[in-house]
C-alpha positions, 0 to 999 in steps of 0.5 A: 495076838491082835484084837480084830472085832470081826468073827464068823457068824451063824448065818441064815440063808434061804433053804432051797427046799423052800425057796428055789434057785429060780425064786432067788431073784426075788428073795434078794432086794437092794439096801433100803436106803437106795432109790429114795426119790424114786417111788417107781423103783420100789412100785416095780419091786413090789410087782415083781416080788408079789406074794413070794417069800422076799427080804422085801417084807423083812426090811423098811425102804426108807422112801416109806419112812415118812408115810402115814403107815409107817408103824403098820409096815414095822409091825408087818416086819417083825411079824414076817421074820417070825412067820419066816422062822416058823416056816423053816424058810432058813438053813442055818450055817453055824460059825462061818464066813461067807465069800461073795462075788458081786458082778455089777452092772458094769461087768466088774466083780466086787469081792467081799466077805460076810461076818460079824463085828462086835459093836463094842469096838465101833464108835461113830463120834468124829473123835473116835479112836475105835477099831471101827469107825465111821467115815462120814457124819452120823445124823443122830435124828436119823437113828431113832426111827431105825431103832423102832424096827431093830428093837422088836426084830429078831433077825438082822439082814446086813446092808452094812459095808465096811472097808479095809486098807489091805494094799497086799491084798492078804484077807479077801483076795486069796478066797478069790483064788480058792473059789476059782479052783472050786476049793470052797463051797458054793452056796447061791449063784443067781442074777439079782432083780432090777438089771443089778448084776448077779452075786455068788456066795461061798462058805469059807472053810475053818483053815481059811477062817484062821488065815483071815483071822491072822491077816487082819490081826497083821493090819491091826498091829499097832506097829504096822499100822503106824508105819503104813500112815507114818503115824506115832507108834501110839496111834490107835489103829482103825481097821474098819472104816464104815463105808456104806449103811453107817446109820444102820450100824449106828441103829445097831449099837443103839439097840445093843446099849439099851440092851445092856441096861436091862441085863446083868453083864454076864447075859449081855456079854454074849447076847447076839445083839452085841454083834452086827452082820456086815460085809468087808471089802477091800478098799483096793478091789479093782471094781471099788470106785467112789462115787459122788453123792449129788445133793437135790433140793426141792420146795424152795425158791431156786433163784433165791437159794442160788443168790444166797449160795453166791453170796455166802460162799462167794460163788462164781460162774468164771473159774477161780484160782483155788476155788472148789467146783460144783455144778448147779442143775436147774430144770435140766440146764447146768451151771458151774459154780466156783466157791471162794469162801469155803468151810471144808476141805472138800466142796461136798463140806462147803456145800453141805454146810450152806444147805443145812444153814439154808434149810433151818432159815427158808425151809425146803428138803434135801435129798442125796442122790446117786448118779448124775442122770438122776440128778439132772431128771429131778432137776426138772421138777418145780421148786427144785435144784440138783448139785452135782459133786465131783468124786473123792479119791478113795486113797484119801479115805483112811488118812483123811479119817485118821487125821481130821475125823469124819467126812461130811454125810454122804461124801461119798458112794461106793458105786451106783444104787443098783451096785449097793449090797442086796439084802440076802443074808440073815442072823438071830440078834434075840435069844 
């Protein structure tokens, strides 16, 4: 039988005796790496949550990473985790998968599967041949601040979304049929805060757990994998591609590797920190759309930056054969740019390579923005410019990672910010 690296987990969910269905909307909040240039969003969430139990108290929105009180916030997270456990706010569902139906802001439904992955089978390096691989470049400097949060945490809450290339829809889609026939036990069903749709969760019984594992084993079988992508038969399989939350998964890996140095093998081999909770989504899910992640640069002389871009990338405002097209937005006004001298196969790679170099030489701050309207609005700020990028086709993902390694960081996003994973489930990562 082939190894899958994906297993049922001991899931912690809010106990209805302590957190009612009406209060679940305050409990679940969006992934911490969203709305990083929109403090008003997080201020609204704070007002909505108030003093109610919430995953907002168990996570650190990245907009606060650079604040003077960041250590106090981290200390508060660890304290809230212990407090919620001591108050028995959770119910434990042992050794289970959880099937999700997430109604998105568009009204479409994204189907997912919660379980845990073995961090021994994950490697974010571009040369990785592991079963679980990053799709985009990992910025090592982003890991230590996140380690500070996880290293003292007794719980983890997932916003990692991993993709499987399951064109025959054998892993997750059978669960949708079972749920529609009321064959699965529903454990939650509620609208999400801030007009972000809704979510339902169902326990997966043991027979269907086995079916999931068998379907994943088929996808991971070397002969099937190689035939699917017309690769040599000895090509190491790629079963899971990390779509969202790669830096969080890399942080979990770093903490686990550090733990291994302090424990004898027989203790770390089965330690809960060896695993990380994730949601798996089929690349072929009808709701799944790849959205571009735009660039917002502030604290720069805009005209100077544009001139440098035009010179470095031989950019023209007129269409050029074979050029990569992006759109620059200054003070709300858009200008197409055609990059003739490219440094990557995708426009995002050429632009990112230029911006990284320019930032080192001239300063400024680069942020990654979801949504055209948000990027255009931000361009109205002084000394600022936004760059709108085209979307990547999702069927390019697995072949590109297999053949070329990881994509440039923040190449794509799986939906708008409000459609990202919401923190809801938890798992103990300490003994």
